[in-house]
HTML snippet that shows the backbone in 3Dmol.js (N, CA, C, O; Angstrom):
<script src="https://3Dmol.org/build/3Dmol-min.js"></script>
<div id="view" style="width:600px;height:400px;position:relative"></div>
<script>
const pdb = `
ATOM      1  N   MET A   1     260.434  19.403  90.577  1.00  0.00           N
ATOM      2  CA  MET A   1     259.924  18.687  91.745  1.00  0.00           C
ATOM      3  C   MET A   1     259.260  19.641  92.729  1.00  0.00           C
ATOM      4  O   MET A   1     258.190  19.347  93.263  1.00  0.00           O
ATOM      5  N   ARG A   2     259.898  20.785  92.966  1.00  0.00           N
ATOM      6  CA  ARG A   2     259.359  21.750  93.915  1.00  0.00           C
ATOM      7  C   ARG A   2     257.977  22.242  93.476  1.00  0.00           C
ATOM      8  O   ARG A   2     257.089  22.444  94.305  1.00  0.00           O
ATOM      9  N   ASP A   3     257.805  22.431  92.172  1.00  0.00           N
ATOM     10  CA  ASP A   3     256.527  22.897  91.652  1.00  0.00           C
ATOM     11  C   ASP A   3     255.420  21.882  91.915  1.00  0.00           C
ATOM     12  O   ASP A   3     254.296  22.267  92.237  1.00  0.00           O
ATOM     13  N   LEU A   4     255.720  20.603  91.782  1.00  0.00           N
ATOM     14  CA  LEU A   4     254.726  19.567  92.066  1.00  0.00           C
ATOM     15  C   LEU A   4     254.314  19.586  93.533  1.00  0.00           C
ATOM     16  O   LEU A   4     253.140  19.410  93.859  1.00  0.00           O
ATOM     17  N   ILE A   5     255.281  19.799  94.409  1.00  0.00           N
ATOM     18  CA  ILE A   5     254.986  19.864  95.840  1.00  0.00           C
ATOM     19  C   ILE A   5     254.136  21.089  96.146  1.00  0.00           C
ATOM     20  O   ILE A   5     253.184  21.012  96.922  1.00  0.00           O
ATOM     21  N   THR A   6     254.478  22.208  95.542  1.00  0.00           N
ATOM     22  CA  THR A   6     253.701  23.434  95.745  1.00  0.00           C
ATOM     23  C   THR A   6     252.267  23.244  95.271  1.00  0.00           C
ATOM     24  O   THR A   6     251.329  23.628  95.970  1.00  0.00           O
ATOM     25  N   GLN A   7     252.086  22.656  94.088  1.00  0.00           N
ATOM     26  CA  GLN A   7     250.750  22.418  93.566  1.00  0.00           C
ATOM     27  C   GLN A   7     249.966  21.486  94.485  1.00  0.00           C
ATOM     28  O   GLN A   7     248.772  21.689  94.704  1.00  0.00           O
ATOM     29  N   ALA A   8     250.628  20.476  95.016  1.00  0.00           N
ATOM     30  CA  ALA A   8     249.952  19.541  95.923  1.00  0.00           C
ATOM     31  C   ALA A   8     249.515  20.247  97.199  1.00  0.00           C
ATOM     32  O   ALA A   8     248.405  20.024  97.684  1.00  0.00           O
ATOM     33  N   ARG A   9     250.364  21.080  97.733  1.00  0.00           N
ATOM     34  CA  ARG A   9     250.006  21.809  98.961  1.00  0.00           C
ATOM     35  C   ARG A   9     248.848  22.771  98.725  1.00  0.00           C
ATOM     36  O   ARG A   9     247.925  22.850  99.535  1.00  0.00           O
ATOM     37  N   LEU A  10     248.899  23.490  97.628  1.00  0.00           N
ATOM     38  CA  LEU A  10     247.811  24.418  97.322  1.00  0.00           C
ATOM     39  C   LEU A  10     246.510  23.660  97.081  1.00  0.00           C
ATOM     40  O   LEU A  10     245.439  24.107  97.493  1.00  0.00           O
ATOM     41  N   SER A  11     246.602  22.533  96.425  1.00  0.00           N
ATOM     42  CA  SER A  11     245.427  21.708  96.171  1.00  0.00           C
ATOM     43  C   SER A  11     244.826  21.204  97.486  1.00  0.00           C
ATOM     44  O   SER A  11     243.605  21.175  97.638  1.00  0.00           O
ATOM     45  N   MET A  12     245.665  20.813  98.418  1.00  0.00           N
ATOM     46  CA  MET A  12     245.171  20.356  99.719  1.00  0.00           C
ATOM     47  C   MET A  12     244.485  21.486 100.472  1.00  0.00           C
ATOM     48  O   MET A  12     243.474  21.261 101.137  1.00  0.00           O
ATOM     49  N   ARG A  13     245.023  22.697 100.377  1.00  0.00           N
ATOM     50  CA  ARG A  13     244.357  23.836 101.010  1.00  0.00           C
ATOM     51  C   ARG A  13     242.985  24.076 100.407  1.00  0.00           C
ATOM     52  O   ARG A  13     242.029  24.367 101.127  1.00  0.00           O
ATOM     53  N   LEU A  14     242.881  23.954  99.083  1.00  0.00           N
ATOM     54  CA  LEU A  14     241.579  24.106  98.426  1.00  0.00           C
ATOM     55  C   LEU A  14     240.583  23.072  98.918  1.00  0.00           C
ATOM     56  O   LEU A  14     239.417  23.392  99.148  1.00  0.00           O
ATOM     57  N   GLU A  15     241.026  21.849  99.081  1.00  0.00           N
ATOM     58  CA  GLU A  15     240.142  20.792  99.579  1.00  0.00           C
ATOM     59  C   GLU A  15     239.627  21.118 100.973  1.00  0.00           C
ATOM     60  O   GLU A  15     238.458  20.873 101.274  1.00  0.00           O
ATOM     61  N   VAL A  16     240.479  21.662 101.821  1.00  0.00           N
ATOM     62  CA  VAL A  16     240.061  22.047 103.173  1.00  0.00           C
ATOM     63  C   VAL A  16     238.997  23.132 103.097  1.00  0.00           C
ATOM     64  O   VAL A  16     238.001  23.083 103.819  1.00  0.00           O
ATOM     65  N   TYR A  17     239.209  24.115 102.220  1.00  0.00           N
ATOM     66  CA  TYR A  17     238.223  25.197 102.080  1.00  0.00           C
ATOM     67  C   TYR A  17     236.904  24.665 101.531  1.00  0.00           C
ATOM     68  O   TYR A  17     235.837  25.107 101.958  1.00  0.00           O
ATOM     69  N   LEU A  18     236.960  23.732 100.600  1.00  0.00           N
ATOM     70  CA  LEU A  18     235.728  23.155 100.059  1.00  0.00           C
ATOM     71  C   LEU A  18     234.981  22.382 101.134  1.00  0.00           C
ATOM     72  O   LEU A  18     233.759  22.494 101.234  1.00  0.00           O
ATOM     73  N   ARG A  19     235.690  21.603 101.936  1.00  0.00           N
ATOM     74  CA  ARG A  19     235.030  20.864 103.028  1.00  0.00           C
ATOM     75  C   ARG A  19     234.376  21.835 104.011  1.00  0.00           C
ATOM     76  O   ARG A  19     233.260  21.597 104.474  1.00  0.00           O
ATOM     77  N   ASP A  20     235.065  22.917 104.324  1.00  0.00           N
ATOM     78  CA  ASP A  20     234.508  23.912 105.234  1.00  0.00           C
ATOM     79  C   ASP A  20     233.257  24.539 104.628  1.00  0.00           C
ATOM     80  O   ASP A  20     232.266  24.753 105.325  1.00  0.00           O
ATOM     81  N   TYR A  21     233.304  24.829 103.340  1.00  0.00           N
ATOM     82  CA  TYR A  21     232.145  25.397 102.651  1.00  0.00           C
ATOM     83  C   TYR A  21     230.962  24.438 102.701  1.00  0.00           C
ATOM     84  O   TYR A  21     229.830  24.860 102.941  1.00  0.00           O
ATOM     85  N   MET A  22     231.214  23.162 102.476  1.00  0.00           N
ATOM     86  CA  MET A  22     230.142  22.176 102.446  1.00  0.00           C
ATOM     87  C   MET A  22     229.530  21.959 103.826  1.00  0.00           C
ATOM     88  O   MET A  22     228.364  21.578 103.928  1.00  0.00           O
ATOM     89  N   ARG A  23     230.286  22.190 104.871  1.00  0.00           N
ATOM     90  CA  ARG A  23     229.755  22.041 106.232  1.00  0.00           C
ATOM     91  C   ARG A  23     228.812  23.176 106.610  1.00  0.00           C
ATOM     92  O   ARG A  23     227.941  23.017 107.464  1.00  0.00           O
ATOM     93  N   ARG A  24     228.994  24.302 105.974  1.00  0.00           N
ATOM     94  CA  ARG A  24     228.162  25.464 106.287  1.00  0.00           C
ATOM     95  C   ARG A  24     226.805  25.327 105.610  1.00  0.00           C
ATOM     96  O   ARG A  24     226.665  24.664 104.581  1.00  0.00           O
ATOM     97  N   ASP A  25     225.823  25.962 106.206  1.00  0.00           N
ATOM     98  CA  ASP A  25     224.478  25.957 105.625  1.00  0.00           C
ATOM     99  C   ASP A  25     224.310  27.258 104.841  1.00  0.00           C
ATOM    100  O   ASP A  25     223.761  28.237 105.347  1.00  0.00           O
ATOM    101  N   ILE A  26     224.790  27.250 103.602  1.00  0.00           N
ATOM    102  CA  ILE A  26     224.765  28.444 102.763  1.00  0.00           C
ATOM    103  C   ILE A  26     223.516  28.411 101.890  1.00  0.00           C
ATOM    104  O   ILE A  26     223.277  27.450 101.158  1.00  0.00           O
ATOM    105  N   THR A  27     222.735  29.463 101.979  1.00  0.00           N
ATOM    106  CA  THR A  27     221.533  29.541 101.156  1.00  0.00           C
ATOM    107  C   THR A  27     221.853  30.211  99.826  1.00  0.00           C
ATOM    108  O   THR A  27     222.853  30.917  99.697  1.00  0.00           O
ATOM    109  N   ASN A  28     221.009  29.983  98.862  1.00  0.00           N
ATOM    110  CA  ASN A  28     221.217  30.574  97.538  1.00  0.00           C
ATOM    111  C   ASN A  28     221.088  32.081  97.537  1.00  0.00           C
ATOM    112  O   ASN A  28     221.616  32.745  96.645  1.00  0.00           O
ATOM    113  N   ASP A  29     220.394  32.635  98.523  1.00  0.00           N
ATOM    114  CA  ASP A  29     220.213  34.079  98.549  1.00  0.00           C
ATOM    115  C   ASP A  29     221.308  34.801  99.338  1.00  0.00           C
ATOM    116  O   ASP A  29     221.223  36.010  99.552  1.00  0.00           O
ATOM    117  N   ASN A  30     222.316  34.077  99.763  1.00  0.00           N
ATOM    118  CA  ASN A  30     223.440  34.697 100.450  1.00  0.00           C
ATOM    119  C   ASN A  30     224.130  35.663  99.495  1.00  0.00           C
ATOM    120  O   ASN A  30     224.410  35.312  98.349  1.00  0.00           O
ATOM    121  N   LEU A  31     224.406  36.888  99.965  1.00  0.00           N
ATOM    122  CA  LEU A  31     224.983  37.927  99.115  1.00  0.00           C
ATOM    123  C   LEU A  31     226.344  37.540  98.542  1.00  0.00           C
ATOM    124  O   LEU A  31     226.701  37.974  97.446  1.00  0.00           O
ATOM    125  N   TYR A  32     227.088  36.745  99.258  1.00  0.00           N
ATOM    126  CA  TYR A  32     228.445  36.414  98.832  1.00  0.00           C
ATOM    127  C   TYR A  32     228.541  35.072  98.112  1.00  0.00           C
ATOM    128  O   TYR A  32     229.635  34.625  97.767  1.00  0.00           O
ATOM    129  N   ARG A  33     227.414  34.440  97.888  1.00  0.00           N
ATOM    130  CA  ARG A  33     227.404  33.127  97.222  1.00  0.00           C
ATOM    131  C   ARG A  33     227.933  33.214  95.796  1.00  0.00           C
ATOM    132  O   ARG A  33     228.682  32.339  95.362  1.00  0.00           O
ATOM    133  N   LYS A  34     227.553  34.259  95.061  1.00  0.00           N
ATOM    134  CA  LYS A  34     228.023  34.423  93.679  1.00  0.00           C
ATOM    135  C   LYS A  34     229.535  34.629  93.652  1.00  0.00           C
ATOM    136  O   LYS A  34     230.231  34.105  92.783  1.00  0.00           O
ATOM    137  N   GLU A  35     230.027  35.397  94.612  1.00  0.00           N
ATOM    138  CA  GLU A  35     231.471  35.618  94.684  1.00  0.00           C
ATOM    139  C   GLU A  35     232.197  34.297  94.936  1.00  0.00           C
ATOM    140  O   GLU A  35     233.204  33.996  94.295  1.00  0.00           O
ATOM    141  N   TRP A  36     231.664  33.508  95.887  1.00  0.00           N
ATOM    142  CA  TRP A  36     232.266  32.205  96.165  1.00  0.00           C
ATOM    143  C   TRP A  36     232.266  31.343  94.911  1.00  0.00           C
ATOM    144  O   TRP A  36     233.290  30.760  94.556  1.00  0.00           O
ATOM    145  N   ASP A  37     231.128  31.260  94.244  1.00  0.00           N
ATOM    146  CA  ASP A  37     231.010  30.410  93.058  1.00  0.00           C
ATOM    147  C   ASP A  37     232.026  30.792  91.984  1.00  0.00           C
ATOM    148  O   ASP A  37     232.674  29.921  91.403  1.00  0.00           O
ATOM    149  N   SER A  38     232.164  32.081  91.722  1.00  0.00           N
ATOM    150  CA  SER A  38     233.084  32.491  90.662  1.00  0.00           C
ATOM    151  C   SER A  38     234.536  32.252  91.062  1.00  0.00           C
ATOM    152  O   SER A  38     235.332  31.788  90.247  1.00  0.00           O
ATOM    153  N   VAL A  39     234.883  32.560  92.292  1.00  0.00           N
ATOM    154  CA  VAL A  39     236.259  32.337  92.750  1.00  0.00           C
ATOM    155  C   VAL A  39     236.565  30.845  92.768  1.00  0.00           C
ATOM    156  O   VAL A  39     237.654  30.422  92.382  1.00  0.00           O
ATOM    157  N   TRP A  40     235.593  30.047  93.222  1.00  0.00           N
ATOM    158  CA  TRP A  40     235.823  28.608  93.283  1.00  0.00           C
ATOM    159  C   TRP A  40     236.020  28.025  91.876  1.00  0.00           C
ATOM    160  O   TRP A  40     236.894  27.180  91.682  1.00  0.00           O
ATOM    161  N   GLN A  41     235.232  28.456  90.908  1.00  0.00           N
ATOM    162  CA  GLN A  41     235.365  27.935  89.551  1.00  0.00           C
ATOM    163  C   GLN A  41     236.745  28.230  88.971  1.00  0.00           C
ATOM    164  O   GLN A  41     237.345  27.373  88.322  1.00  0.00           O
ATOM    165  N   VAL A  42     237.244  29.430  89.202  1.00  0.00           N
ATOM    166  CA  VAL A  42     238.581  29.791  88.707  1.00  0.00           C
ATOM    167  C   VAL A  42     239.639  28.923  89.375  1.00  0.00           C
ATOM    168  O   VAL A  42     240.526  28.394  88.705  1.00  0.00           O
ATOM    169  N   ALA A  43     239.548  28.777  90.693  1.00  0.00           N
ATOM    170  CA  ALA A  43     240.537  27.984  91.427  1.00  0.00           C
ATOM    171  C   ALA A  43     240.458  26.508  91.047  1.00  0.00           C
ATOM    172  O   ALA A  43     241.486  25.844  90.923  1.00  0.00           O
ATOM    173  N   ASP A  44     239.263  26.002  90.866  1.00  0.00           N
ATOM    174  CA  ASP A  44     239.105  24.598  90.495  1.00  0.00           C
ATOM    175  C   ASP A  44     239.698  24.326  89.112  1.00  0.00           C
ATOM    176  O   ASP A  44     240.355  23.305  88.906  1.00  0.00           O
ATOM    177  N   ALA A  45     239.470  25.222  88.183  1.00  0.00           N
ATOM    178  CA  ALA A  45     240.048  25.070  86.844  1.00  0.00           C
ATOM    179  C   ALA A  45     241.572  25.143  86.904  1.00  0.00           C
ATOM    180  O   ALA A  45     242.257  24.384  86.219  1.00  0.00           O
ATOM    181  N   ALA A  46     242.098  26.041  87.712  1.00  0.00           N
ATOM    182  CA  ALA A  46     243.551  26.147  87.863  1.00  0.00           C
ATOM    183  C   ALA A  46     244.117  24.885  88.495  1.00  0.00           C
ATOM    184  O   ALA A  46     245.211  24.446  88.144  1.00  0.00           O
ATOM    185  N   CYS A  47     243.384  24.312  89.412  1.00  0.00           N
ATOM    186  CA  CYS A  47     243.823  23.069  90.055  1.00  0.00           C
ATOM    187  C   CYS A  47     243.888  21.939  89.034  1.00  0.00           C
ATOM    188  O   CYS A  47     244.844  21.163  89.024  1.00  0.00           O
ATOM    189  N   ILE A  48     242.902  21.846  88.199  1.00  0.00           N
ATOM    190  CA  ILE A  48     242.872  20.810  87.165  1.00  0.00           C
ATOM    191  C   ILE A  48     244.043  20.990  86.198  1.00  0.00           C
ATOM    192  O   ILE A  48     244.650  20.015  85.756  1.00  0.00           O
ATOM    193  N   ASN A  49     244.351  22.246  85.877  1.00  0.00           N
ATOM    194  CA  ASN A  49     245.443  22.542  84.947  1.00  0.00           C
ATOM    195  C   ASN A  49     246.809  22.614  85.630  1.00  0.00           C
ATOM    196  O   ASN A  49     247.820  22.897  84.989  1.00  0.00           O
ATOM    197  N   LYS A  50     246.824  22.355  86.933  1.00  0.00           N
ATOM    198  CA  LYS A  50     248.057  22.417  87.720  1.00  0.00           C
ATOM    199  C   LYS A  50     248.733  23.778  87.602  1.00  0.00           C
ATOM    200  O   LYS A  50     249.948  23.877  87.436  1.00  0.00           O
ATOM    201  N   SER A  51     247.915  24.821  87.690  1.00  0.00           N
ATOM    202  CA  SER A  51     248.434  26.184  87.606  1.00  0.00           C
ATOM    203  C   SER A  51     247.938  27.034  88.779  1.00  0.00           C
ATOM    204  O   SER A  51     247.757  28.245  88.653  1.00  0.00           O
ATOM    205  N   LEU A  52     247.723  26.377  89.917  1.00  0.00           N
ATOM    206  CA  LEU A  52     247.285  27.110  91.105  1.00  0.00           C
ATOM    207  C   LEU A  52     248.369  28.066  91.568  1.00  0.00           C
ATOM    208  O   LEU A  52     249.563  27.797  91.442  1.00  0.00           O
ATOM    209  N   THR A  53     247.919  29.188  92.108  1.00  0.00           N
ATOM    210  CA  THR A  53     248.846  30.141  92.712  1.00  0.00           C
ATOM    211  C   THR A  53     248.383  30.395  94.142  1.00  0.00           C
ATOM    212  O   THR A  53     247.209  30.202  94.460  1.00  0.00           O
ATOM    213  N   PRO A  54     249.289  30.822  94.995  1.00  0.00           N
ATOM    214  CA  PRO A  54     248.876  31.160  96.365  1.00  0.00           C
ATOM    215  C   PRO A  54     247.810  32.259  96.390  1.00  0.00           C
ATOM    216  O   PRO A  54     246.961  32.279  97.281  1.00  0.00           O
ATOM    217  N   GLU A  55     247.853  33.161  95.428  1.00  0.00           N
ATOM    218  CA  GLU A  55     246.874  34.243  95.373  1.00  0.00           C
ATOM    219  C   GLU A  55     245.466  33.707  95.095  1.00  0.00           C
ATOM    220  O   GLU A  55     244.496  34.168  95.697  1.00  0.00           O
ATOM    221  N   LEU A  56     245.357  32.744  94.194  1.00  0.00           N
ATOM    222  CA  LEU A  56     244.048  32.140  93.906  1.00  0.00           C
ATOM    223  C   LEU A  56     243.485  31.434  95.134  1.00  0.00           C
ATOM    224  O   LEU A  56     242.304  31.568  95.452  1.00  0.00           O
ATOM    225  N   VAL A  57     244.334  30.690  95.810  1.00  0.00           N
ATOM    226  CA  VAL A  57     243.896  29.966  96.998  1.00  0.00           C
ATOM    227  C   VAL A  57     243.496  30.962  98.083  1.00  0.00           C
ATOM    228  O   VAL A  57     242.536  30.729  98.818  1.00  0.00           O
ATOM    229  N   ASP A  58     244.221  32.056  98.181  1.00  0.00           N
ATOM    230  CA  ASP A  58     243.880  33.084  99.164  1.00  0.00           C
ATOM    231  C   ASP A  58     242.546  33.739  98.827  1.00  0.00           C
ATOM    232  O   ASP A  58     241.774  34.067  99.727  1.00  0.00           O
ATOM    233  N   ASP A  59     242.267  33.934  97.539  1.00  0.00           N
ATOM    234  CA  ASP A  59     240.968  34.480  97.121  1.00  0.00           C
ATOM    235  C   ASP A  59     239.830  33.562  97.553  1.00  0.00           C
ATOM    236  O   ASP A  59     238.771  34.036  97.963  1.00  0.00           O
ATOM    237  N   VAL A  60     240.043  32.260  97.463  1.00  0.00           N
ATOM    238  CA  VAL A  60     239.027  31.298  97.900  1.00  0.00           C
ATOM    239  C   VAL A  60     238.815  31.421  99.406  1.00  0.00           C
ATOM    240  O   VAL A  60     237.678  31.414  99.878  1.00  0.00           O
ATOM    241  N   ARG A  61     239.898  31.532 100.154  1.00  0.00           N
ATOM    242  CA  ARG A  61     239.806  31.678 101.611  1.00  0.00           C
ATOM    243  C   ARG A  61     239.023  32.941 101.977  1.00  0.00           C
ATOM    244  O   ARG A  61     238.162  32.914 102.856  1.00  0.00           O
ATOM    245  N   ILE A  62     239.328  34.031 101.301  1.00  0.00           N
ATOM    246  CA  ILE A  62     238.653  35.306 101.589  1.00  0.00           C
ATOM    247  C   ILE A  62     237.153  35.199 101.289  1.00  0.00           C
ATOM    248  O   ILE A  62     236.322  35.637 102.085  1.00  0.00           O
ATOM    249  N   ALA A  63     236.817  34.617 100.144  1.00  0.00           N
ATOM    250  CA  ALA A  63     235.402  34.444  99.780  1.00  0.00           C
ATOM    251  C   ALA A  63     234.692  33.553 100.783  1.00  0.00           C
ATOM    252  O   ALA A  63     233.542  33.811 101.138  1.00  0.00           O
ATOM    253  N   LEU A  64     235.362  32.513 101.242  1.00  0.00           N
ATOM    254  CA  LEU A  64     234.767  31.607 102.224  1.00  0.00           C
ATOM    255  C   LEU A  64     234.511  32.331 103.544  1.00  0.00           C
ATOM    256  O   LEU A  64     233.469  32.135 104.170  1.00  0.00           O
ATOM    257  N   ASN A  65     235.438  33.146 103.957  1.00  0.00           N
ATOM    258  CA  ASN A  65     235.282  33.868 105.218  1.00  0.00           C
ATOM    259  C   ASN A  65     234.154  34.904 105.163  1.00  0.00           C
ATOM    260  O   ASN A  65     233.587  35.262 106.196  1.00  0.00           O
ATOM    261  N   LYS A  66     233.836  35.380 103.971  1.00  0.00           N
ATOM    262  CA  LYS A  66     232.736  36.331 103.822  1.00  0.00           C
ATOM    263  C   LYS A  66     231.369  35.665 103.985  1.00  0.00           C
ATOM    264  O   LYS A  66     230.388  36.317 104.345  1.00  0.00           O
ATOM    265  N   LEU A  67     231.319  34.345 103.712  1.00  0.00           N
ATOM    266  CA  LEU A  67     230.032  33.654 103.768  1.00  0.00           C
ATOM    267  C   LEU A  67     229.534  33.588 105.172  1.00  0.00           C
ATOM    268  O   LEU A  67     228.460  33.041 105.421  1.00  0.00           O
TER     269      LEU A  67
END
`;
const viewer = $3Dmol.createViewer("view");
viewer.addModel(pdb, "pdb");
viewer.setStyle({}, {cartoon: {color: "spectrum"}});
viewer.zoomTo();
viewer.render();
</script>
């Protein structure tokens, strides 16, 4: 049960980061766009597989803050 709650919380944090990303006006030539894309793909796949970790979610946050 605890694992399901943890996965739900991490998933909600990812959704917040995605909404924040979508609100920003990020151009394709942004230097950190590739980093965001790769980190997001890994985190999104982990979310689908219910294998998110706090470290993955933190990587998404860090990439978002660089944009």
